[in-house]
C-alpha positions, 0 to 999 in steps of 0.5 A: 150234872154241871157238865152234861146237864143230866139228872138222876135217874138218867145219870148216877152220882156214885163216884167222888169227882175230885176237883184237883186230881188226887195225885196232885193232893186234891181233896175237894169233891164236886158233888155235881159231876155225874159218873159218866162225865167224871169217867170222861175226864180221866180217860184217854181220848183219840190217842190223846192224854186224858184231860186229867193227865194233861193237867196233872203231869206238868203240875206234878213235876212242879209239885215234886220240884218244890217239895224237893226244895222245901224238904231237902232232908225228908222223903219226897213222893215219887212221880213218874211222868208218862209224857215228860222227861225232867231233870230237877238239877238242870231245870229241864222238862221236855216231852219224851222222845216218842212224843217229841217226834209225834206230829202236833203233840205239843199243841194237842197236849196244851189244849188238853191242859187248858181244858183241865184248867177250865174244868177245875174252875167250873167244878170249884165254882159249883162247890164254892158259889153254886152258879156253875149251871148258869148259861154264862158258863156254857162255853166252858162246858163245850170246851172242857167237856166236849173239846169244842173251840179253844180258849186262852190260858195266860201264865203270869210271870212274876216281876220278882224272880222268887217263888212264894210257896205254902206247903199246905197249898202245895200238898192240897191245892185249892182255888178260891173265889173272893170279892176281888176275883168276882169284881175282876170277872165282872170288869174284865171277863177273866179269872186269875188263880194261884196254885202250886206257885203258878198264877194262871 
């Protein structure tokens, strides 16, 4: 397992581990995630949203907004957020009242979201490149799987205030590793990826 580093028969690999949550349209599976770690990412922890929920809630709001704009006459899948109120017409997204009054909710939710971003990176890395067990990614294992430390996620705001969206990528988000992204990682130690019109 790329997260706990355990092997069969100590751990099992029976349940499919989606890289992107299925509710976001994710279809790709990471075969190197054991059932225990897969369960962990989908489970609430110490009154916090699960890593998977913290990742998919904001992105699902973006996804529904884009689909509503791209398919005005068609049926748009419904999404009910547990943590946020949103109004597409007025472009408002904010935590629900009970969470707005919860101490430090935004910081804790944001950390869970960032852990989800790093989770996607390592699982896709495992499937696309095959080097996810490398020691260079130990800090991601500690952060995403165990919540140790804190690492940045930067949101890149485009210079041109326009959204370029592919319906295929919105319905089935995937991150891709290219020669260019490998060069950027070697040179700057970071990776930039684009999904659901966001660049992170």
